[in-house]
C-alpha positions as CSV (number, residue, x, y, z in Angstrom):
1,M,-6.5,-7.0,113.1
2,T,-8.7,-4.6,115.1
3,D,-8.9,-1.0,114.0
4,L,-9.0,1.3,117.0
5,T,-8.4,4.5,115.0
6,D,-11.7,6.0,115.8
7,V,-11.5,5.3,119.6
8,D,-11.0,8.6,121.5
9,I,-10.4,8.6,125.3
10,V,-12.2,11.8,126.3
11,G,-11.9,11.4,130.1
12,A,-10.0,9.6,132.9
13,S,-11.0,10.6,136.3
14,V,-11.5,9.7,139.9
15,D,-15.3,9.7,139.9
16,T,-16.0,9.2,143.5
17,V,-14.1,9.0,146.8
18,R,-15.6,7.7,150.1
19,Q,-13.2,8.4,153.0
20,L,-13.8,6.8,156.3
21,F,-12.5,8.2,159.6
22,Y,-12.2,6.5,163.1
23,G,-12.4,8.5,166.3
24,L,-14.5,9.7,169.2
25,P,-17.5,12.0,168.2
26,L,-17.1,15.5,169.7
27,P,-19.9,16.0,172.3
28,A,-20.4,19.7,171.2
29,M,-21.1,18.6,167.6
30,V,-23.4,15.7,168.7
31,E,-25.4,18.2,170.9
32,K,-25.6,20.8,168.1
33,L,-26.9,18.3,165.5
34,E,-29.5,16.9,168.1
35,R,-30.8,20.4,168.5
36,H,-31.1,20.8,164.8
37,A,-32.9,17.5,164.6
38,E,-35.3,18.4,167.4
39,N,-36.1,21.8,165.7
40,K,-36.4,20.1,162.4
41,D,-33.9,22.5,160.8
42,E,-33.1,21.6,157.2
43,I,-30.4,24.2,156.4
44,I,-27.6,24.5,159.0
45,T,-24.0,25.7,159.4
46,L,-21.3,23.8,161.4
47,T,-19.7,26.8,163.1
48,D,-20.8,30.3,164.2
49,N,-18.8,32.0,161.5
50,P,-21.4,33.8,159.3
51,L,-19.3,32.8,156.2
52,S,-19.4,29.1,157.2
53,M,-20.7,26.8,154.4
54,K,-24.4,25.8,154.5
55,W,-25.5,22.2,154.6
56,H,-28.8,20.5,154.0
57,F,-29.2,18.4,157.2
58,T,-31.2,15.2,157.7
59,R,-31.5,12.8,160.6
60,M,-31.2,9.3,159.2
61,G,-32.7,5.9,160.1
62,K,-30.8,2.8,161.0
63,V,-30.9,1.5,157.5
64,A,-28.5,4.3,156.4
65,R,-26.0,3.1,159.1
66,Y,-25.3,6.7,160.2
67,R,-27.4,9.0,162.4
68,Y,-26.9,12.3,160.5
69,K,-26.4,13.3,156.9
70,L,-25.1,16.7,155.8
71,Q,-25.1,17.5,152.1
72,N,-24.0,20.3,149.8
73,N,-24.3,19.5,146.2
74,D,-23.0,22.8,145.1
75,E,-19.7,22.1,146.8
76,G,-20.0,18.4,146.0
77,L,-19.8,17.0,149.6
78,V,-21.8,14.5,151.6
79,V,-21.0,13.9,155.2
80,L,-22.4,10.9,157.2
81,F,-21.8,11.1,160.9
82,G,-22.5,9.0,164.0
83,S,-22.5,5.2,163.3
84,Y,-25.4,3.3,164.6
85,F,-23.0,0.3,165.1
86,G,-21.4,2.1,168.0
87,K,-22.2,4.5,170.9
88,L,-21.6,8.2,170.4
89,D,-19.4,8.3,173.5
90,D,-17.2,5.4,172.3
91,E,-14.5,5.5,169.6
92,G,-15.6,4.0,166.3
93,Q,-15.9,4.5,162.6
94,H,-18.2,7.4,163.0
95,L,-17.5,9.6,159.9
96,K,-17.8,9.0,156.2
97,V,-17.2,11.8,153.7
98,E,-18.2,11.3,150.0
99,L,-16.7,13.4,147.3
100,S,-18.4,14.1,144.1
101,P,-16.6,14.2,140.6
102,H,-16.7,18.0,140.4
103,F,-15.2,18.4,143.9
104,I,-12.4,16.1,143.0
105,S,-11.7,17.5,139.6
106,Q,-11.3,21.1,140.8
107,R,-8.7,20.3,143.4
108,S,-5.3,18.7,143.7
109,V,-5.0,15.6,145.9
110,K,-3.1,17.8,148.5
111,K,-6.0,20.4,148.5
112,I,-8.6,17.6,148.8
113,W,-6.8,16.1,151.8
114,Q,-6.5,19.5,153.5
115,R,-10.3,19.9,153.2
116,L,-10.9,16.4,154.6
117,H,-8.2,16.2,157.3
118,G,-6.3,19.4,157.5
119,E,-5.0,20.5,160.9
120,Y,-7.1,23.6,161.0
121,A,-10.0,23.4,158.6
122,G,-10.3,19.6,158.1
123,L,-13.9,18.3,158.2
124,S,-12.8,15.2,160.2
125,R,-11.6,17.6,163.1
126,L,-15.0,19.3,163.2
127,F,-16.7,16.0,164.0
128,L,-14.1,13.8,165.8
129,S,-11.5,14.0,168.5
130,N,-8.2,12.6,167.3
131,P,-9.6,11.4,163.9
132,V,-7.7,8.6,162.1
133,P,-8.2,7.8,158.4
134,K,-9.6,4.2,158.4
135,G,-10.4,3.2,154.8
136,V,-11.0,4.8,151.4
137,A,-13.2,3.6,148.5
138,V,-12.6,4.9,145.0
139,H,-14.4,4.8,141.7
140,L,-12.0,5.2,138.7
141,A,-13.7,6.1,135.4
142,C,-12.7,6.2,131.8
143,D,-14.9,7.9,129.2
144,Y,-14.5,7.1,125.5
145,Q,-16.1,7.6,122.0
146,G,-15.8,5.5,118.9
147,F,-16.2,2.0,120.1
148,D,-19.3,-0.2,120.5
149,L,-19.2,-3.2,122.9
150,P,-19.9,-6.4,121.0
151,S,-23.4,-7.9,121.1
152,D,-22.0,-11.1,122.7
153,F,-20.1,-9.0,125.3
154,I,-21.1,-11.3,128.2
155,Q,-19.9,-14.5,126.4
156,H,-16.5,-12.8,125.9
157,F,-16.1,-11.2,129.4
158,S,-13.9,-13.0,131.9
159,T,-14.8,-12.2,135.5
160,Y,-14.9,-13.7,138.9
161,S,-18.6,-12.8,139.4
162,R,-20.7,-15.9,139.2
163,T,-24.2,-14.4,138.9
164,F,-25.9,-13.1,135.8
165,R,-29.1,-11.0,135.9
166,A,-30.8,-9.1,133.1
167,Y,-32.6,-5.8,133.7
168,D,-33.9,-4.4,130.3
169,G,-35.8,-1.2,129.8
170,L,-35.0,0.4,133.2
171,A,-35.4,4.1,133.3
172,E,-32.6,4.7,135.8
173,I,-28.9,4.2,135.2
174,D,-27.8,3.8,138.9
175,L,-27.8,0.1,139.9
176,S,-25.5,0.4,142.9
177,D,-28.0,-1.4,145.1
178,I,-27.5,-4.7,143.4
179,S,-25.0,-6.5,145.5
180,E,-23.7,-9.3,143.3
181,A,-24.5,-9.7,139.7
182,I,-23.7,-9.1,136.1
183,A,-26.7,-7.0,135.2
184,T,-27.6,-5.7,131.7
185,Y,-30.1,-2.9,131.2
186,G,-31.1,-0.4,128.5
187,G,-33.9,0.6,126.2
188,K,-34.9,-0.8,122.8
189,H,-32.8,1.7,120.8
190,Q,-30.0,2.0,123.4
191,A,-26.8,0.0,123.7
192,K,-26.8,-2.3,126.6
193,N,-25.2,-1.4,129.9
194,Y,-23.5,-3.7,132.4
195,L,-22.9,-3.9,136.1
196,I,-20.5,-6.6,137.1
197,G,-19.6,-7.9,140.5
198,K,-20.6,-6.9,144.0
199,A,-20.3,-3.5,145.8
200,A,-18.1,-5.0,148.6
201,S,-15.5,-6.1,146.1
202,V,-14.1,-5.0,142.7
203,Q,-17.2,-3.8,140.8
204,M,-17.2,-2.9,137.1
205,C,-19.8,-0.7,135.5
206,L,-20.0,-0.1,131.7
207,Y,-22.7,2.3,130.6
208,D,-23.9,5.1,128.3
209,K,-22.6,8.2,130.0
210,S,-24.3,10.5,127.5
211,Y,-27.7,9.2,128.6
212,E,-26.8,9.3,132.3
213,I,-25.7,12.9,132.3
214,K,-29.1,13.9,130.8
215,K,-30.8,12.0,133.7
216,S,-28.7,13.7,136.3
217,D,-28.7,17.1,134.6
218,K,-24.9,17.3,134.4
219,V,-24.6,17.9,130.6
220,D,-22.7,21.2,130.8
221,Y,-20.2,20.0,133.4
222,F,-19.2,16.8,131.6
223,T,-19.2,18.4,128.1
224,R,-16.7,21.0,129.4
225,E,-14.6,18.3,131.2
226,W,-14.5,16.1,128.1
227,G,-13.5,19.0,125.9
228,I,-10.6,20.0,128.2
229,Y,-9.3,16.4,128.6
230,S,-9.4,15.6,124.9
231,L,-7.8,18.9,123.9
232,G,-10.8,19.6,121.7
233,T,-11.2,16.2,119.9
234,F,-14.4,15.4,121.8
235,D,-17.4,15.3,119.5
236,P,-20.7,16.3,121.2
237,D,-22.7,14.5,118.4
238,K,-21.2,11.1,119.4
239,V,-22.2,8.9,122.2
240,V,-19.8,8.8,125.2
241,R,-19.6,5.5,127.0
242,R,-17.9,4.8,130.4
243,V,-15.9,2.0,131.9
244,E,-15.9,2.4,135.7
245,A,-14.0,0.4,138.3
246,R,-15.4,0.7,141.8
247,L,-13.2,-0.5,144.6
248,H,-14.5,-1.1,148.2
249,H,-12.3,0.2,151.0
250,Q,-11.5,-3.3,152.2
251,I,-10.2,-4.2,148.7
252,I,-7.9,-1.0,148.8
253,R,-6.7,-2.0,152.2
254,E,-5.9,-5.6,151.1
255,I,-4.0,-4.2,148.1
256,G,-2.0,-2.1,150.5
257,L,-1.2,-5.1,152.7
258,G,-0.1,-7.0,149.6
259,L,2.3,-4.2,148.6
260,G,3.5,-3.7,152.2
261,V,2.2,-0.2,152.5
262,E,-0.7,1.4,154.3
263,L,-3.6,2.5,152.1
264,E,-6.2,4.0,154.4
265,S,-6.6,7.5,153.0
266,F,-7.0,9.1,149.6
267,E,-3.7,10.9,150.0
268,Q,-1.9,7.5,150.5
269,V,-3.6,5.8,147.6
270,E,-3.1,8.5,145.0
271,Q,0.2,7.2,143.6
272,Y,-1.2,3.7,143.2
273,L,-4.4,4.5,141.3
274,T,-3.2,3.6,137.8
275,D,-1.8,0.3,139.0
276,I,-5.1,-0.4,140.8
277,W,-7.0,0.5,137.6
278,R,-5.0,-2.1,135.7
279,Y,-5.6,-4.6,138.5
280,A,-9.4,-4.1,138.2
281,L,-9.3,-4.6,134.4
282,E,-7.1,-7.6,134.7
283,R,-9.6,-9.3,137.0
284,N,-12.5,-8.3,134.7
285,R,-11.4,-8.7,131.1
286,L,-13.0,-8.5,127.6
287,M,-11.5,-11.3,125.6
288,M,-11.3,-12.0,121.8
289,D,-11.3,-15.7,122.6
290,Q,-10.2,-17.9,125.6
291,K,-6.6,-16.8,125.2
292,I,-6.4,-13.4,123.5
293,L,-7.3,-10.1,125.3
294,H,-9.4,-7.8,123.3
295,P,-7.3,-4.9,121.9
296,F,-9.8,-2.3,123.1
297,W,-9.4,-3.7,126.7
298,Q,-5.6,-3.6,126.3
299,L,-5.9,0.1,125.2
300,L,-7.8,0.9,128.3
301,M,-5.3,-0.9,130.5
302,Q,-2.2,0.6,129.0
303,D,-3.1,4.1,127.8
304,V,-5.3,5.3,130.6
305,Y,-3.8,6.7,133.8
306,F,-4.9,8.6,137.0
307,Y,-2.6,11.4,138.3
308,V,0.6,9.4,137.7
309,P,1.6,6.7,135.3
310,A,1.6,3.0,136.4
311,K,4.6,1.6,138.2
312,D,4.0,-1.9,136.8
313,L,3.4,-3.2,140.3
314,A,2.5,-6.9,140.8
315,I,-0.7,-6.3,142.9
316,C,-1.7,-9.2,145.1
317,R,-4.3,-8.7,147.8
318,K,-3.5,-9.9,151.3
319,K,-5.8,-10.1,154.2
320,K,-4.7,-8.9,157.6
321,Q,-3.8,-11.8,159.8
322,A,-5.2,-11.7,163.4
323,V,-2.6,-12.4,166.2
324,D,-5.4,-13.2,168.7
325,P,-5.1,-16.8,169.8
326,I,-8.9,-17.1,170.0
327,A,-9.5,-15.8,166.5
328,R,-10.6,-19.3,165.1
329,N,-13.1,-19.7,168.0
330,I,-14.6,-16.3,167.3
331,S,-15.0,-17.1,163.6
332,S,-16.7,-20.3,164.6
333,V,-19.0,-18.7,167.0
334,I,-20.2,-16.2,164.4
335,G,-20.4,-18.8,161.6
336,N,-22.5,-21.2,163.8
337,L,-24.9,-18.6,165.1
338,V,-25.4,-17.3,161.5
339,S,-26.3,-20.8,160.4
340,I,-28.8,-21.2,163.2
341,Y,-30.4,-17.8,162.7
342,A,-30.6,-18.4,158.9
343,R,-32.7,-21.5,159.5
344,Q,-35.0,-19.4,161.7
345,G,-35.4,-16.8,159.0
346,L,-34.0,-13.9,161.0
347,K,-32.9,-10.6,159.3
348,T,-29.5,-9.0,159.6
349,G,-30.5,-6.4,162.2
350,T,-32.1,-9.0,164.5
351,V,-29.0,-11.2,164.3
352,M,-26.7,-8.3,165.1
353,A,-28.9,-7.5,168.1
354,Q,-28.6,-11.1,169.3
355,L,-24.8,-11.0,168.9
356,K,-24.6,-7.9,171.0
357,L,-26.3,-9.8,173.8
358,L,-23.5,-12.3,174.0
359,R,-21.0,-11.8,176.9
360,C,-18.1,-12.3,174.5
361,Y,-19.3,-9.6,172.1
362,P,-16.6,-7.1,173.2
363,E,-14.0,-9.9,172.4
364,I,-15.6,-10.2,168.9
365,V,-15.3,-6.4,168.4
366,R,-11.6,-6.4,169.6
367,Y,-10.9,-9.3,167.2
368,Y,-12.3,-7.3,164.3
369,R,-10.4,-4.2,165.2
370,S,-7.2,-6.1,165.4
371,R,-7.7,-6.9,161.7
372,G,-8.3,-3.2,160.8
373,L,-12.1,-3.8,160.7
374,N,-15.1,-2.5,162.7
375,E,-18.7,-3.3,163.6
376,D,-19.9,-2.2,160.1
377,D,-17.6,-4.9,158.6
378,L,-19.1,-7.5,161.1
379,R,-22.5,-6.5,160.0
380,Q,-21.6,-7.1,156.4
381,T,-20.1,-10.5,157.3
382,V,-23.3,-11.4,159.0
383,E,-25.5,-10.2,156.1
384,R,-23.3,-12.0,153.5
385,G,-23.4,-15.3,155.6
386,L,-27.2,-15.2,155.9
387,N,-27.7,-14.6,152.2
388,L,-25.2,-17.4,151.2
389,R,-26.9,-19.9,153.6
390,R,-30.3,-19.1,152.4
391,L,-29.4,-19.2,148.7
392,V,-27.0,-22.2,148.5
393,G,-26.8,-23.6,152.1
394,K,-28.8,-25.9,154.3
395,A,-31.0,-23.0,155.4
396,A,-32.5,-22.7,151.9
């Protein structure tokens, strides 16, 4: 028997949304942002309306993958515009909008989508001509009190991630830059925290949320949210821990293909979020032993929901099949070149530059687009291939 009487779920929320849009950058917006960059303006507005929202503006380097960043923490929005993986006078995945927890929590999904893609005031239409939603990544978070993870957590955790790394005594909670690992971190008198899996897949994060909100100066916001969600049972004197499932936009897309529906926007994915949460916790499970699921994990799977209850869908991811007859040849070209460049010790940016010199590069781009992907996905494929060949392949 496992007594879960003291366990109190004090929050279940969509913590982060990253919405991608495909389209042609509006020349007027590009010119406007270039002028601001030349003048080194830090505070800008997007329209001439004096009541228009103010943004902190930054011109980004190629490492950021987008040319411009506009940020308003008060509103809870970050806009990344102008992909470096395509020309500004060509259609491409040129816009990413990131939504913060407080932006999401204060609005219905309908209001959020109007802000992102509404016919008259949508952000996407300020930056792109004929914008099309082209991928959405979501972070689903559950906050709880009254349960401590077992000291042998890793030994009882079933996951597809094959790499274990330990990071003890780190001052920062955010480990989002670690691409593929099970990482543990925490101080001498602090319970361990875990990051499981890679960012381009289903990533799980289990950590001390009470500690993190002090670091990020969000104590008042989360204390209020937890009190509202729990109907007053939240105890400010107890530690709040979080279980967070982070799903890359490609994973969401493949789930949609498996279900036979399109999941390219936050509006489309809303009704499936609880089933997606269960899918993430099924792939990453805390076990009592080799056969029995831990009752606490079962509680999280069955009692937590996001917007709407689960539909008990049998989720099975499916990759989009290319109909192009030269698809196998293109995959072979990319794979063989990556193997050669890995031996030469070239970095991802250099390999991408070499690929773009190929006469068949437009065919490669068309092949990726036929699968619902873009040049950013190609870059990730190259980067992953280089890393794998250096770590476990013949290039090592």
